[in-house]
FILO-466159 format. One line per 8 residues: for each residue x, z, y of C-alpha. Coordinates in nm, 3 decimals. Last residue first. Example, Ala and Ser with C-alpha at 12.3 -4.5 7.8 and 13.67 -1.06 7.14 Angstrom:
<recs>
1.367/0.714/-0.106; 1.230/0.780/-0.450
</recs>
This chain:
<recs>
-2.077/0.455/0.711; -2.048/0.314/0.339; -1.766/0.149/0.239; -1.744/0.039/-0.105; -1.632/0.033/-0.494; -1.543/-0.193/-0.766; -1.380/-0.159/-1.119; -1.622/-0.377/-1.389
-1.476/-0.457/-1.759; -1.697/-0.716/-1.974; -1.645/-0.720/-2.373; -1.660/-0.941/-2.606; -1.900/-1.248/-2.752; -2.239/-1.177/-2.553; -2.076/-1.374/-2.247; -1.888/-1.426/-1.937
-1.701/-1.720/-1.856; -1.358/-1.674/-1.737; -1.174/-1.716/-1.412; -0.863/-1.727/-1.451; -0.680/-2.048/-1.284; -0.963/-1.986/-1.066; -0.874/-1.630/-0.951; -0.988/-1.288/-1.111
-0.794/-1.006/-1.002; -0.678/-0.798/-1.342; -0.539/-0.394/-1.245; -0.511/-0.300/-1.581; -0.534/-0.643/-1.791; -0.697/-0.563/-2.104; -1.061/-0.713/-1.909; -0.846/-1.037/-1.924
-0.853/-1.010/-2.262; -1.224/-1.071/-2.308; -1.369/-1.060/-1.917; -1.278/-0.923/-1.570; -1.412/-0.828/-1.281; -1.177/-0.582/-1.125; -1.287/-0.565/-0.718; -1.046/-0.559/-0.443
-1.028/-0.270/-0.295; -1.284/-0.039/-0.028; -1.548/-0.302/-0.058; -1.656/-0.375/0.339; -1.889/-0.235/0.544; -2.232/-0.103/0.433; -2.411/0.028/0.714; -2.790/0.002/0.533
-2.764/-0.134/0.163; -2.787/-0.508/0.212; -2.423/-0.626/0.167; -2.434/-0.455/-0.123; -2.593/-0.670/-0.341; -2.451/-0.935/-0.246; -2.043/-0.798/-0.341; -2.225/-0.740/-0.677
-2.277/-1.150/-0.705; -1.993/-1.257/-0.524; -1.803/-0.991/-0.846; -2.012/-1.117/-1.114; -1.953/-1.508/-0.979; -1.612/-1.489/-0.949; -1.596/-1.308/-1.358; -1.822/-1.558/-1.479
-2.216/-1.604/-1.507; -2.285/-2.000/-1.450; -2.364/-2.084/-1.828; -2.670/-1.867/-1.783; -2.794/-1.753/-2.141; -3.054/-1.576/-2.040; -3.024/-1.262/-2.273; -2.701/-1.200/-2.044
-2.840/-1.325/-1.659; -3.060/-1.066/-1.726; -2.869/-0.816/-1.792; -2.622/-0.909/-1.549; -2.876/-0.879/-1.269; -3.025/-0.541/-1.425; -2.694/-0.423/-1.398; -2.608/-0.602/-0.964
-2.932/-0.421/-0.914; -2.799/-0.116/-1.070; -2.504/-0.128/-0.878; -2.612/-0.097/-0.529; -2.845/0.173/-0.546; -2.605/0.376/-0.709; -2.380/0.218/-0.394; -2.660/0.377/-0.156
-2.570/0.655/-0.325; -2.222/0.774/-0.295; -2.320/0.663/0.021; -2.499/0.920/0.116; -2.379/1.135/-0.062; -2.046/1.083/0.080; -2.215/1.126/0.530; -2.394/1.503/0.382
-2.061/1.588/0.289; -1.887/1.433/0.645; -2.234/1.615/0.841; -2.124/1.983/0.643; -1.768/1.952/0.741; -1.502/1.785/0.463; -1.161/1.975/0.434; -0.996/1.634/0.376
-0.913/1.552/0.685; -0.792/1.958/0.763; -0.578/1.875/0.563; -0.381/1.550/0.574; -0.369/1.615/0.981; -0.014/1.867/1.004; 0.129/1.654/0.784; 0.347/1.770/0.536
0.722/1.909/0.700; 1.048/1.764/0.907; 1.099/1.894/1.200; 1.385/1.730/1.397; 1.563/1.775/1.749; 1.884/1.968/1.640; 1.858/1.622/1.329; 1.869/1.397/1.642
1.539/1.209/1.594; 1.566/0.789/1.695; 1.658/0.786/1.236; 1.326/1.002/1.140; 1.119/0.714/1.321; 1.315/0.456/1.115; 1.301/0.665/0.836; 0.905/0.682/0.840
0.683/0.966/0.803; 0.593/1.072/0.444; 0.802/1.359/0.466; 0.555/1.462/0.807; 0.741/1.423/1.126; 0.759/1.741/1.417; 0.932/1.697/1.675; 1.137/1.989/1.818
1.265/1.978/2.192; 1.516/2.267/2.351; 1.744/1.966/2.455; 1.586/1.688/2.528; 1.621/1.368/2.430; 1.400/1.364/2.124; 1.092/1.315/2.316; 1.310/0.983/2.473
1.386/0.897/2.133; 1.038/0.872/1.951; 0.902/0.749/2.351; 1.190/0.510/2.284; 1.046/0.368/1.927; 0.647/0.385/2.041; 0.626/0.155/2.276; 0.605/-0.121/1.994
0.247/-0.022/1.924; 0.215/-0.039/2.314; 0.021/0.269/2.545; -0.311/0.433/2.561; -0.262/0.752/2.732; -0.564/1.004/2.517; -0.776/1.259/2.657; -0.779/1.622/2.705
-0.801/1.767/3.136; -0.712/2.127/3.030; -0.357/2.009/2.885; -0.350/1.684/3.064; 0.018/1.612/3.213; 0.098/1.244/3.287; -0.209/0.997/3.315; -0.507/1.016/3.194
-0.703/0.894/3.493; -0.890/0.631/3.257; -0.829/0.646/2.935; -1.122/0.932/2.832; -1.070/0.873/2.491; -1.415/0.785/2.400; -1.468/0.578/2.723; -1.147/0.371/2.640
-1.253/0.330/2.330; -1.658/0.223/2.546; -1.411/-0.073/2.706; -1.306/-0.208/2.467; -0.910/-0.211/2.304; -0.782/-0.442/2.016; -0.657/-0.698/2.251; -0.475/-0.358/2.411
-0.200/-0.406/2.045; -0.176/0.046/1.999; 0.021/0.300/2.074; -0.199/0.620/2.051; -0.075/0.938/2.361; -0.147/1.262/2.360; -0.075/1.493/2.633; -0.064/1.856/2.678
0.106/2.064/2.412; 0.212/1.797/2.278; 0.038/1.464/2.072; 0.189/1.144/1.948; 0.002/0.878/1.752; 0.092/0.585/1.668; -0.091/0.220/1.593; -0.248/-0.040/1.312
-0.592/-0.006/1.223; -0.807/0.120/0.958; -1.123/0.063/0.779; -0.924/0.007/0.485; -1.072/-0.261/0.256; -0.906/-0.635/0.428; -0.669/-0.389/0.658; -0.611/-0.491/1.046
-1.071/-0.378/1.061; -1.080/-0.079/1.304; -1.241/0.272/1.291; -1.148/0.534/1.553; -1.266/0.936/1.551; -0.960/1.012/1.677; -0.825/1.228/1.419; -0.984/1.020/1.171
-0.817/0.733/1.253; -0.471/0.778/1.356; -0.518/0.997/0.980; -0.616/0.691/0.803; -0.318/0.472/0.997; -0.031/0.727/0.912; 0.216/0.695/1.126; 0.139/1.120/1.339
0.404/1.144/1.541; 0.448/1.477/1.618; 0.597/1.696/1.975; 0.756/2.062/2.103; 0.766/2.207/1.767; 0.748/2.619/1.739; 0.578/2.572/1.434; 0.304/2.807/1.485
0.227/2.696/1.875; 0.251/2.274/1.673; -0.047/2.435/1.517; -0.222/2.471/1.807; -0.179/2.173/1.964; -0.348/2.067/1.617; -0.601/2.259/1.668; -0.669/2.151/2.050
-0.661/1.789/1.917; -0.876/1.811/1.656; -1.152/1.998/1.929; -1.084/1.683/2.123; -1.159/1.404/1.856; -1.512/1.581/1.873; -1.658/1.758/1.482; -1.882/1.684/1.288
-1.770/1.281/1.220; -2.069/1.055/1.113; -2.320/1.177/1.380; -1.933/1.192/1.650; -2.013/0.817/1.623; -1.672/0.656/1.504; -1.616/0.414/1.784; -1.548/0.037/1.692
-1.194/-0.092/1.763; -1.099/-0.463/1.804; -1.036/-0.726/1.527; -0.698/-0.924/1.617; -0.607/-1.167/1.378; -0.217/-1.155/1.190; -0.048/-1.421/1.220; -0.020/-1.506/0.856
0.440/-1.601/0.742; 0.447/-1.969/0.732; 0.810/-1.979/0.801; 0.866/-1.666/0.567; 1.322/-1.669/0.613; 1.351/-1.457/0.912; 1.001/-1.195/0.834; 1.241/-1.177/0.490
1.546/-0.977/0.681; 1.383/-0.707/0.830; 1.538/-0.647/1.227; 1.647/-0.273/1.189; 1.857/-0.300/0.841; 1.957/0.058/0.779; 2.246/0.091/0.549; 2.347/0.213/0.254
2.658/0.213/0.179; 2.841/0.055/-0.161; 3.250/0.263/-0.153; 3.240/0.276/-0.546; 3.314/0.664/-0.568; 3.074/0.751/-0.322; 2.832/0.556/-0.536; 2.958/0.794/-0.800
2.798/1.085/-0.499; 2.529/0.952/-0.463; 2.469/0.923/-0.834; 2.167/1.262/-0.829; 2.081/1.319/-1.130; 1.723/1.470/-1.095; 1.600/1.595/-1.482; 1.302/1.558/-1.621
1.203/1.828/-1.826; 1.208/1.742/-2.254; 0.851/1.643/-2.405; 0.910/1.290/-2.397; 1.291/1.237/-2.499; 1.599/1.299/-2.342; 1.413/1.141/-1.984; 1.630/1.121/-1.659
1.485/0.981/-1.345; 1.766/0.887/-1.148; 1.839/0.980/-0.721; 1.997/0.768/-0.530; 1.710/0.722/-0.258; 1.566/1.060/-0.349; 1.693/1.052/0.059; 1.543/0.802/0.198
1.223/0.775/-0.041; 1.108/1.153/0.152; 1.140/0.944/0.494; 0.926/0.733/0.397; 1.084/0.372/0.346; 0.952/0.013/0.489; 0.995/0.170/0.844; 1.397/0.198/0.741
1.453/-0.170/0.598; 1.643/-0.194/0.420; 2.027/-0.263/0.291; 2.281/-0.243/-0.012; 2.675/-0.218/0.158; 2.934/-0.350/-0.127; 3.291/-0.167/-0.105; 3.324/-0.198/-0.458
3.171/-0.468/-0.668; 2.794/-0.456/-0.716; 2.562/-0.519/-1.026; 2.589/-0.231/-1.241; 2.662/0.018/-0.933; 2.289/-0.151/-0.778; 2.112/-0.110/-1.107; 2.163/0.287/-1.128
2.076/0.340/-0.792; 1.786/0.173/-0.846; 1.748/0.364/-1.162; 1.760/0.196/-1.509; 1.527/0.110/-1.740; 1.566/0.297/-2.080; 1.547/0.637/-2.084; 1.212/0.757/-2.195
0.866/0.830/-2.048; 0.693/0.590/-2.281; 0.803/0.441/-2.597; 0.720/0.081/-2.829; 0.475/-0.078/-2.575; 0.453/-0.344/-2.767; 0.498/-0.716/-2.630; 0.704/-0.854/-2.957
0.935/-0.492/-2.886; 0.911/-0.387/-2.520; 1.163/-0.169/-2.355; 1.225/0.210/-2.286; 0.966/0.343/-2.066; 0.840/0.503/-1.740; 0.875/0.182/-1.490; 1.019/-0.149/-1.652
1.247/-0.367/-1.491; 1.162/-0.708/-1.434; 1.384/-0.975/-1.366; 1.319/-1.231/-1.138; 1.472/-1.560/-1.095; 1.223/-1.710/-1.443; 0.925/-1.650/-1.306; 0.675/-1.384/-1.188
0.325/-1.360/-1.205; 0.245/-1.369/-1.603; 0.486/-1.143/-1.635; 0.459/-0.945/-1.386; 0.095/-0.868/-1.406; 0.167/-0.774/-1.789; 0.402/-0.517/-1.641; 0.118/-0.392/-1.404
-0.017/-0.035/-1.500; 0.311/-0.023/-1.618; 0.481/0.114/-1.337; 0.692/-0.192/-1.099; 1.027/-0.230/-1.076; 1.152/-0.607/-0.941; 1.486/-0.760/-0.994; 1.664/-1.057/-0.883
2.053/-1.138/-0.949; 2.385/-1.359/-0.821; 2.382/-1.283/-0.453; 2.197/-0.915/-0.498; 1.790/-0.914/-0.406; 1.598/-0.605/-0.540; 1.277/-0.590/-0.485; 1.082/-0.278/-0.604
0.706/-0.236/-0.710; 0.323/-0.129/-0.661; -0.003/-0.272/-0.547; 0.034/-0.608/-0.745; 0.163/-0.953/-0.610; 0.428/-1.087/-0.730; 0.491/-1.367/-0.624; 0.891/-1.188/-0.587
1.010/-1.249/-0.219; 0.671/-1.339/-0.056; 0.475/-1.056/-0.299; 0.743/-0.799/-0.183; 0.614/-0.910/0.213; 0.307/-0.807/0.220; 0.274/-0.740/0.596; 0.151/-1.053/0.715
-0.152/-1.046/0.445; -0.232/-0.629/0.555; -0.094/-0.389/0.334; -0.350/-0.088/0.147; -0.105/0.134/0.009; 0.039/0.184/0.323; 0.342/0.354/0.451; 0.312/0.388/0.861
0.583/0.072/0.814; 0.417/-0.108/0.550; 0.477/-0.100/0.162; 0.582/-0.251/-0.144; 0.908/-0.189/-0.084; 1.232/-0.518/-0.029; 1.598/-0.359/-0.083; 1.891/-0.625/-0.026
2.216/-0.608/-0.173; 2.509/-0.736/-0.107; 2.472/-0.749/0.267; 2.709/-0.901/0.536; 2.420/-0.999/0.744; 2.599/-1.411/0.773; 2.575/-1.348/0.317; 2.175/-1.182/0.335
2.094/-1.435/0.549; 2.189/-1.702/0.322; 2.035/-1.510/0.025; 1.704/-1.528/0.178; 1.740/-1.821/0.204; 1.819/-1.964/-0.170; 1.559/-1.596/-0.314; 1.280/-1.831/-0.052
1.371/-2.164/-0.189; 1.350/-2.048/-0.560; 1.113/-1.845/-0.609; 0.838/-2.068/-0.798; 0.535/-1.866/-0.812; 0.354/-1.787/-1.214; -0.064/-1.817/-1.233; -0.009/-2.136/-1.442
0.199/-1.939/-1.690; 0.555/-2.046/-1.736; 0.781/-2.141/-2.022; 1.172/-2.232/-1.956; 1.305/-2.525/-2.103; 1.756/-2.367/-2.206; 2.051/-2.249/-2.141; 2.002/-1.889/-2.080
1.563/-1.897/-2.171; 1.292/-1.706/-1.965; 0.964/-1.755/-2.147; 0.696/-1.640/-1.889; 0.396/-1.486/-1.992; 0.097/-1.683/-2.197; -0.270/-1.495/-2.065; -0.422/-1.792/-1.847
-0.306/-2.008/-2.097; -0.423/-1.803/-2.387; -0.773/-1.713/-2.223; -0.819/-2.117/-2.162; -0.758/-2.165/-2.513; -1.015/-1.911/-2.648; -1.243/-2.097/-2.428; -1.482/-1.903/-2.695
-1.410/-1.549/-2.811; -1.553/-1.493/-3.206; -1.837/-1.226/-3.203; -1.867/-0.906/-3.113; -2.165/-0.776/-2.913; -2.208/-0.682/-2.514; -1.982/-0.388/-2.472; -2.008/-0.261/-2.154
-1.670/-0.085/-1.936; -1.759/0.038/-1.566; -1.523/0.191/-1.391; -1.755/0.293/-1.057; -1.561/0.313/-0.703; -1.797/0.483/-0.414; -1.568/0.505/-0.047; -1.688/0.584/0.259
-1.650/0.393/0.548; -1.634/0.644/0.879; -1.561/0.984/0.753; -1.552/1.352/0.962
</recs>
């Protein structure tokens, strides 16, 4: 059962080769930062001045007696599509790419990201930041000279090199998965491109330096973010069985069968897409993914949804059989509604029984794991992930229908852009083409949203792997160079 289907197409079109007009504007928009100690700095228009937020954060770190602070990209549900109010790493660094980890000490700030974002990081970061390029040795004259070789320090090695003995490193434990926390201080090295990867634990070395990783449940970035965006609650919608092909009750029964086979007394589900699938619900808390901020717990005789009540409509309550759903409901399948923030105390309560075995997945947050004593904890792959991935006939039909709709929208778009090119339209830009494609998709029945931020890049902009056009970089499209389109849509 899938409500919104993503149809992703990457198009590379060559429309002639000639001298690129407006070359100076391209040069300005693609210019990397030039940071020379003690001398003037040259920064692209797209860079963000982070001096104040770094100063404010360091003040909070000092009050908290933390010598370094790690800022991951994810939200508390390990989502790749992060809502504006949880884009903490972007606020503190100015870097808007989807992948990256920032570390701030009293004297330095560094950002780790991969090859998709090297150029973007140089365009968006100011000279307060060091770019740590994952998976490669270095750049020479702006050319990547090695791939997959050692040269960039791991997070732990950089901390060892940057901090004195006795230091404390803070991180919000709800923004790091169980898996990431456990390997936080492991360094992936390769002697050369063809050698096997060797995982070398730095944990003992950190102990020798008396450097400790501390979970800080009050997110420090939130404390220095006065203009933090406020969430805009939107109501959930029920996904009819004509789209899902399977009732949520059937899914809960199957999940309880899995728990019994694993001798687990409860499971905590944190991934938003898994919750949406399990309960046949959809939401609008993320821009490109039809999910809603929530948690779910399931035991042998109860199921609970932790969510802000203002998102729940009467139809959702009827759908989940909420009325009179209290206590044990092993035979009468229903879902209890609880406040979103109550999950921490409820998990703690579930684990109080000496015989309790609480299942959390490797992608769950370390913050949730902290609430469960080791003797009551089971860590495994999510029991929802595989059933969700195996599509039933109704879901398969829906996927096919979604792709047909998206193909129709793209065909209209291709015809339109070809006509505009032939007319030498001066209004054809990266942003106008992006808007026009969205318009053609809205003409299709049950179109809901783009599935990710459209990449619409012309000329040099098309070389930026995850390029996002804006008012500073918006290039006019003509016959002189290459136009790259990477786009997708979500449909019922």
